Each structure stands twice: as structure tokens, then as C-alpha cells.
C-alpha positions as a printed NumPy array, in Angstrom:
array([[109.664,  79.658, 127.427],
       [107.105,  80.401, 130.176],
       [109.042,  83.385, 131.458],
       [109.247,  84.871, 127.979],
       [105.533,  84.365, 127.446],
       [104.767,  85.907, 130.837],
       [106.989,  88.852, 129.995],
       [105.276,  89.3  , 126.619],
       [101.88 ,  89.18 , 128.298],
       [102.913,  91.742, 130.866],
       [104.234,  94.147, 128.242],
       [101.156,  93.704, 126.006],
       [ 98.802,  94.243, 128.92 ],
       [100.705,  97.368, 129.833],
       [100.296,  98.605, 126.253],
       [ 96.491,  98.052, 126.505],
       [ 96.241, 100.455, 129.447],
       [ 98.228, 103.201, 127.785],
       [ 95.695, 105.98 , 127.112],
       [ 97.206, 106.822, 123.765],
       [ 97.02 , 103.263, 122.551],
       [ 93.422, 102.857, 123.846],
       [ 92.404, 106.085, 122.116],
       [ 94.027, 104.989, 118.908],
       [ 92.208, 101.612, 118.946],
       [ 88.895, 103.229, 119.864],
       [ 89.281, 105.612, 116.903],
       [ 90.104, 102.689, 114.557],
       [ 87.071, 100.783, 115.894],
       [ 84.814, 103.772, 115.406],
       [ 86.085, 104.294, 111.86 ],
       [ 85.518, 100.608, 111.034],
       [ 81.983, 100.656, 112.517],
       [ 81.2  , 103.77 , 110.525],
       [ 82.458, 102.122, 107.361],
       [ 80.551,  98.98 , 107.99 ],
       [ 77.269, 100.757, 108.686],
       [ 77.762, 102.971, 105.611],
       [ 78.447,  99.878, 103.443],
       [ 75.45 ,  98.051, 104.96 ],
       [ 73.339, 101.028, 104.065],
       [ 74.644, 100.887, 100.498],
       [ 73.912,  97.167, 100.208],
       [ 70.336,  97.664, 101.47 ],
       [ 69.938, 100.468,  98.923],
       [ 70.838,  98.012,  96.142],
       [ 68.179,  95.647,  97.505],
       [ 65.66 ,  98.5  ,  97.814],
       [ 65.228,  97.883, 101.567],
       [ 64.541, 101.54 , 102.305],
       [ 63.878, 101.288, 106.046],
       [ 67.16 ,  99.438, 106.529],
       [ 69.013, 101.979, 104.34 ],
       [ 67.921, 104.676, 106.752],
       [ 68.634, 102.634, 109.886],
       [ 72.205, 101.795, 108.901],
       [ 72.934, 105.265, 107.581],
       [ 71.766, 106.732, 110.874],
       [ 74.   , 104.334, 112.815],
       [ 76.873, 105.501, 110.603],
       [ 75.947, 109.118, 111.421],
       [ 75.946, 108.321, 115.111],
       [ 79.584, 107.456, 114.737],
       [ 80.473, 110.181, 112.244],
       [ 77.871, 113.018, 111.957],
       [ 79.918, 114.582, 109.11 ],
       [ 79.426, 111.659, 106.707],
       [ 77.737, 113.106, 103.586],
       [ 77.143, 109.658, 102.003],
       [ 74.929, 108.699, 104.932],
       [ 72.762, 111.809, 104.498],
       [ 72.703, 111.195, 100.783],
       [ 71.552, 107.589, 101.167],
       [ 68.846, 108.627, 103.661],
       [ 67.667, 111.184, 101.098],
       [ 67.554, 108.536,  98.338],
       [ 65.501, 106.212, 100.597],
       [ 63.143, 109.016, 101.445],
       [ 62.659, 109.876,  97.794],
       [ 61.891, 106.197,  97.081],
       [ 59.339, 106.302,  99.87 ],
       [ 57.93 , 109.61 ,  98.525],
       [ 58.907, 111.514, 101.639],
       [ 59.959, 114.492,  99.565],
       [ 60.105, 117.115, 102.344],
       [ 62.379, 114.965, 104.494],
       [ 64.492, 114.089, 101.423],
       [ 65.069, 117.782, 100.703],
       [ 66.325, 118.213, 104.224],
       [ 68.638, 115.185, 104.018],
       [ 70.032, 116.334, 100.649],
       [ 70.652, 119.8  , 102.141],
       [ 72.633, 118.239, 105.013],
       [ 74.651, 116.151, 102.593],
       [ 75.36 , 119.133, 100.329],
       [ 76.454, 121.238, 103.344],
       [ 79.042, 118.576, 104.163],
       [ 80.153, 118.031, 100.547],
       [ 79.508, 121.179,  98.549],
       [ 79.53 , 120.583,  94.799],
       [ 79.197, 116.812,  95.025],
       [ 77.725, 115.781,  91.714],
       [ 75.727, 112.84 ,  93.044],
       [ 74.078, 115.019,  95.669],
       [ 73.383, 117.767,  93.158],
       [ 71.844, 115.317,  90.689],
       [ 69.708, 113.846,  93.434],
       [ 68.462, 117.286,  94.344],
       [ 67.616, 118.022,  90.704],
       [ 65.665, 114.772,  90.445],
       [ 63.843, 115.571,  93.694],
       [ 62.84 , 119.031,  92.401],
       [ 61.45 , 117.427,  89.238],
       [ 59.496, 114.849,  91.316],
       [ 58.091, 117.516,  93.632],
       [ 57.051, 119.589,  90.588],
       [ 55.3  , 116.583,  89.056],
       [ 53.644, 115.81 ,  92.358],
       [ 52.405, 119.413,  92.767],
       [ 51.001, 119.416,  89.215],
       [ 49.218, 116.114,  89.777],
       [ 47.762, 117.372,  93.028],
       [ 46.569, 120.592,  91.368],
       [ 44.979, 118.622,  88.55 ],
       [ 43.276, 116.334,  91.1  ],
       [ 41.937, 119.189,  93.162],
       [ 40.807, 121.031,  90.113],
       [ 38.779, 117.958,  89.117],
       [ 37.416, 117.477,  92.637],
       [ 36.424, 121.087,  93.008],
       [ 34.728, 121.092,  89.588],
       [ 32.505, 118.103,  90.347],
       [ 30.354, 119.589,  93.199],
       [ 29.075, 122.378,  90.966],
       [ 27.701, 119.84 ,  88.457],
       [ 26.408, 117.442,  91.066],
       [ 24.807, 120.179,  93.155],
       [ 22.563, 121.236,  90.268],
       [ 21.747, 117.529,  89.715],
       [ 21.141, 117.09 ,  93.427],
       [ 18.808, 120.043,  93.578],
       [ 16.876, 118.766,  90.565],
       [ 16.63 , 115.347,  92.198],
       [ 15.406, 116.905,  95.461],
       [ 12.669, 118.884,  93.701],
       [ 11.595, 115.759,  91.781],
       [ 11.537, 113.737,  94.933],
       [  9.526, 116.323,  96.816],
       [  7.004, 116.661,  94.018],
       [  6.732, 112.886,  93.82 ],
       [  6.21 , 112.577,  97.581],
       [  3.528, 115.234,  97.613],
       [  1.675, 113.586,  94.719],
       [  1.819, 110.152,  96.454],
       [  0.425, 111.707,  99.635],
       [ -2.696, 112.828,  97.626],
       [ -3.395, 109.296,  96.4  ],
       [ -5.388, 106.957,  98.708],
       [ -3.435, 104.053, 100.139],
       [ -4.576, 100.509,  99.165],
       [ -6.561,  98.771, 101.903],
       [ -4.845,  95.366, 101.527],
       [ -1.071,  95.001, 101.939],
       [  0.866,  94.391,  98.786],
       [  2.739,  91.048,  98.783],
       [  6.532,  91.3  ,  98.396],
       [  7.914,  90.639,  94.93 ],
       [  9.102,  87.075,  94.231],
       [ 12.768,  86.351,  95.007],
       [ 15.033,  86.308,  91.962],
       [ 18.07 ,  84.917,  93.762],
       [ 18.717,  81.199,  93.713],
       [ 19.024,  79.281,  97.001],
       [ 22.509,  79.075,  98.456],
       [ 24.383,  75.882,  97.504],
       [ 24.898,  73.362, 100.351],
       [ 28.23 ,  73.855, 102.08 ],
       [ 30.889,  71.297, 101.41 ],
       [ 32.002,  69.189, 104.342],
       [ 35.243,  70.375, 105.924],
       [ 38.074,  67.871, 105.623],
       [ 39.441,  66.462, 108.861],
       [ 43.127,  66.022, 109.394]])
């Protein structure tokens, strides 16, 4: 009994120091970690936890830099966060690893459409902003000339000898503060 157990322990410990066996187990562990991080990234995507999507996808990429799904999920999170330039880079990395992947190509098409819409909205906004100063500058100059003519005419008038009392207050007095409850 004990001798058989000791013999089994000795042979299993010898197997654990075998470089081929160790390398094989390390490779399996690495593949499992990659899969777990990739799946965690997918779960966070379903929950719309974009920062965690990126974190887990990057951990998967640390273990397997040639994982197109990780780049794809990072790109999706970046699109959701409106980080369109970074998303384009992430989609390009994913596509380089998986040319012709329909999901990646569809994501890139959607990104192009979003970027186009964003650019049009920005142009429209700037067009409106740039048009406003022209109208307001003519109003501002008219206001300035009116103000200067008003100030020069008030300088010609004699000032009253007695001070003018302030206008009566129209605001009501502040209500008394409520006592703070004690605990």
C-alpha cells in the first residue's frame, strides 16, 4: 500500500520535471487563460461594460497576440465609447489577422458610417458657429456706438446734487431655516 503510493508519487513527480511535459502543461494553461479572458471580454460586452471589455481582451492578447476576436472586441468597445480613430486601428489589426471575417468587415462598415455622420455633424456645427460672429459683430458695433453716444450725452448733463436713494427691494425676506434633526 504505502510502497505503491510512494512509487506512484515518485513517478508522477518525475513526470512533472520532464521539460516536454512542463511545456505541454504551460501551453494548455496559456490556452485556457486566453480562452477565459476572451470569454470574460465577451460577457462584459453583453453587459456593456466597455472598460472591462478592453481590459480582458488585452489580457487575452498578452497571451495570444494573434487573437482577432480580442482586437474585434476592443474595436467594438471603442466604437461604443466614440473613440473612432482607435477603433479603426483595432479593426485593422483584427482584419489583418482574419482577412475576410464578416463580423470585422461589418464592424468596419458601421464605423465608417458613424465617422461620416460625426464629420457631417461637426461641419454643420462649425458652419453655424462661424456664421454667428458675423451677425453678432454688426450688432455689437451698433451697441457700442449707441453706448458711446449715450455716455457722451450723459456727460453733458449736470449731475444731481443729492444722492439718489436705491430702489426698494422687490425680493421677499428669506424664510427662517428649519431646525436640523438630531440623531
